[in-house]
C-alpha positions, -999 to 999 in steps of 0.1 A, spaced: 22 775 432 24 758 402 41 722 399 70 718 371 60 701 342 81 664 341 102 662 307 101 622 297 126 602 277 110 573 266 137 548 255 115 515 252 128 513 210 165 514 220 176 506 259 141 488 259 145 466 227 187 458 230 180 430 251 153 416 230 154 395 199 161 417 169 126 437 159 133 451 121 136 482 114 101 490 105 85 476 135 106 497 154 99 526 135 63 520 140 69 517 180 84 553 179 56 571 159 32 559 187 53 571 212 53 604 192 19 601 197 14 594 224 31 634 230 69 615 240 88 653 234 119 633 241 125 593 219 156 575 220 148 559 193 184 539 188 224 528 194 248 533 166 267 505 179 283 473 161 254 453 147 276 419 162 276 429 196 242 443 200 222 424 167 190 445 180 201 478 173 208 470 135 196 496 109 196 526 134 196 550 104 166 535 91 151 544 120 166 576 127 151 591 91 112 576 101 115 589 139 124 623 123 98 622 99 73 613 131 87 639 147 83 667 117 49 660 118 44 657 158 17 682 175 46 686 200 85 697 191 103 666 194 138 655 199 150 625 185 181 607 205 208 585 198 231 568 219 268 564 208 298 542 222 325 563 207 336 588 183 331 565 154 297 562 165 288 599 166 302 596 133 279 584 122 251 592 138 255 629 126 259 611 93 223 601 100 211 636 109 210 632 149 209 665 168 205 649 199 231 619 214 240 605 245 268 588 254 271 563 283 298 565 309 304 541 339 315 549 369 325 518 379 357 511 371 355 469 371 325 473 345 342 500 327 368 474 326 347 445 316 323 462 292 343 484 270 384 476 279 389 510 292 393 528 321 372 551 335 394 582 325 401 568 289 362 565 291 357 605 297 386 614 277 363 594 248 335 620 260 359 649 254 364 635 218 328 632 211 318 666 220 348 673 196 336 652 170 294 663 175 301 703 180 265 707 168 251 680 185 231 687 219 255 659 243 237 637 273 269 620 295 245 596 315 267 577 345 257 539 347 261 527 389 257 562 399 237 550 429 263 517 438 278 487 422 281 451 432 315 452 417 329 477 439 315 475 473 317 511 494 340 524 470 318 543 447 302 568 468 285 596 458 317 619 464 332 598 430 298 605 409 300 645 422 332 646 408 319 628 374 292 652 373 319 679 374 339 666 348 314 660 327 301 696 331 337 704 323 336 689 292 312 709 279 281 684 279 248 700 274 235 677 300 244 650 325 218 621 333 225 593 363 216 561 359 204 532 383 219 505 364 212 470 386 186 488 398 202 489 434 191 524 443 170 539 472 154 565 481 185 573 506 207 566 484 193 588 458 190 619 483 224 613 494 238 623 455 214 643 449 228 666 479 265 670 462 251 670 427 222 696 426 192 687 408 196 696 373 202 658 364 182 628 348 180 601 364 174 567 348 159 543 369 156 506 364 129 483 385 152 452 395 141 460 432 105 477 422 124 509 437 122 525 404 89 543 409 95 549 447 130 567 436 117 586 407 87 604 430 119 611 461 137 627 431 108 651 420 103 657 457 137 673 456 125 692 420 145 667 395 120 674 366 141 649 334 134 615 341 140 582 314 116 558 317 108 534 287 67 521 273 66 484 288 92 487 315 114 468 289 152 472 287 182 465 311 215 462 295 225 430 283 262 433 297 251 439 334 242 415 356 208 417 374 201 447 353 161 450 355 137 468 330 136 507 329 110 525 347 78 519 331 66 551 307 31 543 317 34 538 354 51 568 358 28 591 343 -2 574 359 12 588 391 20 621 380 -10 626 363 -27 614 395 -6 642 414 -16 669 387 20 668 370 20 678 336 41 650 315 23 664 281 21 628 274 -16 607 273 -15 576 292 -44 563 273 -25 565 242 6 546 259 -14 521 270 -27 511 231 8 513 220 13 483 250 4 455 232 17 467 200 53 463 217 46 430 232 37 416 199 71 430 186 88 413 218 71 383 217 62 380 256 39 401 280 56 435 294 67 440 328 43 474 342 21 471 359 -2 497 344 1 478 307 -12 445 328 -37 461 349 -47 493 333 -51 531 345 -70 542 375 -103 560 377 -98 599 378 -97 612 413 -126 621 429 -138 658 433 -145 670 472 -183 678 476 
């Protein structure tokens, strides 16, 4: 029986860089080109947010334009994604030619109020408005704190997440991604949520407690085929306490390659892009594979 292909959306140019010292649009565009050249078919390249709030995301339209050029010249079909926080962001993204949009809604009532000044219901209503304002775009609703929140204790149960997923689908979003914003997920928590929402979701995993790769493998064994990652393991919300970096793209690709699971991504090309990214941010990357390199091919039984 053939193994399903795993679809990886790299968000190094957006989530990976949003909390770093600002990198100019030229450097971010070069990173995106390297990711596309490595075989990534989904790349989140920018956020259309206030540059006062997130200085590292200034120049989003310029990065998108360069990414679209790279996508047109790619060997594979490439989807260029951008994050939008509200209807205004969606309008700016649409004006820049973006047709694949992510919007994050917090499952944590406390964090939603602290971060965006809205209740969860108000934030969900905004998804409806963005859907109406972007009728031609593919919309992915990313539900943050999907596996638990230090703010809300035991009240953020899997059935709460399931209800949010149902509402997202009723709103007409094209796909839903569950985010482990502060890295509290474990295989058991992942299983509990997937039991209720099914496997037609993506996972956006953070490695705060070194569980991201294990959680991804748990989800893959259950049938999930979409994952958000970031080259080098960079990232984490600058507004969420104890938000570690993303699951590193190269870490996931290495494990899947060894298991004979297709991603369409060239591990050697990712490893070659790592030092470029480290130079951009001015420090070493968290990724274990970036530091240690890939592994030898698995020996063939005699």
